[in-house]
Structures are given as C-alpha cells and as structure tokens.
C-alpha positions in Angstrom: 65.0 -123.2 -165.0 63.7 -119.8 -164.2 61.9 -117.7 -166.9 61.6 -114.0 -166.3 60.8 -110.9 -168.4 63.5 -108.4 -169.3 61.7 -105.9 -167.1 61.9 -108.3 -164.1 65.6 -108.8 -164.8 66.2 -105.1 -164.9 64.4 -104.7 -161.5 65.9 -107.8 -159.8 69.3 -108.2 -161.4 71.2 -108.9 -158.2 68.6 -111.5 -157.0 68.6 -113.2 -160.4 72.4 -113.3 -160.6 72.6 -114.7 -157.0 70.3 -117.6 -158.1 72.7 -118.3 -161.0 75.8 -118.2 -158.8 74.5 -119.8 -155.6 72.0 -122.4 -156.9 73.5 -123.0 -160.4 70.2 -121.9 -162.0 69.8 -121.1 -165.6 67.6 -118.1 -166.2 65.7 -117.6 -169.5 64.9 -113.9 -170.3 61.9 -113.1 -172.4 60.7 -110.0 -174.0 57.2 -110.0 -175.5 56.9 -113.8 -174.9 60.1 -114.4 -177.0 63.3 -115.8 -175.5 66.0 -113.2 -176.0 68.7 -114.5 -173.6 69.8 -117.2 -171.3 72.0 -116.6 -168.2 73.8 -119.7 -167.0 76.6 -120.5 -164.5 80.1 -120.4 -165.9 81.4 -123.9 -166.8 84.6 -124.4 -164.8 87.7 -125.0 -166.9 90.3 -127.4 -165.7 93.8 -128.1 -167.0 95.0 -131.6 -167.7 97.6 -131.2 -165.0 94.9 -130.4 -162.4 92.7 -133.3 -163.6 95.6 -135.7 -163.3 96.8 -134.4 -159.9 94.1 -136.3 -158.1 95.4 -139.5 -159.7 98.8 -139.3 -158.1 99.6 -142.5 -156.2 96.8 -144.5 -157.9 99.3 -146.2 -160.3 102.6 -147.7 -159.4 105.4 -145.5 -160.7 106.4 -148.0 -163.5 102.8 -148.1 -164.8 102.5 -144.3 -164.5 105.6 -143.9 -166.6 104.4 -146.4 -169.2 101.0 -144.6 -169.4 102.8 -141.2 -169.9 104.8 -142.7 -172.8 101.7 -144.2 -174.3 99.7 -140.9 -174.3 102.6 -138.9 -175.6 103.0 -141.2 -178.5 105.2 -139.7 -181.1 104.9 -136.1 -179.8 107.9 -134.1 -179.0 108.5 -130.6 -177.7 109.5 -129.0 -181.0 107.3 -126.2 -182.3 106.1 -126.6 -185.9 104.2 -124.4 -188.2 100.8 -126.1 -188.7 100.4 -124.6 -192.1 103.3 -126.5 -193.5 
C-alpha cells in the first residue's frame, strides 16, 4: 500500500493511477497526516452466466440438468411486486 500526500497526488496523478491500474496497488492519500481518501483498483464484476460458462462439460448433461432444477427450486419466470 502506497501512502502519499494530497500534494503529491496532484503532482503525480498519472503515475499514481498507473500504479493502481498496472500493479493493483491501493493508494492512501493523506492531508496533514490524516487519511482523506483511498484509491483502489476496480473490483471486476462477473455475471452468473459468465461464471458458469467455464464449467461447461464438467458435468454430464443429466447431472447438469438436475443441478439446474435444484438451484432454481420453486422459482418461476413471473414478475411479482415485492411489496405485496
């Protein structure tokens, strides 16, 4: 974790952001020896479909179908008002 002053951040913004993007560093920004901000890499978001895509072919088709039925449980495709 890199600790820099707000002044250094203002002077070296590109360099600091490169460290975050390229090296995955978290940067702590201080002003008057007080932490005022943290700059961290974006956490990647993944959809369930993308996560499961890598599992294709791991289960035999019948087991995959059974697994899908199990995880869906009693869910259906109807849209309901959650306030009701």
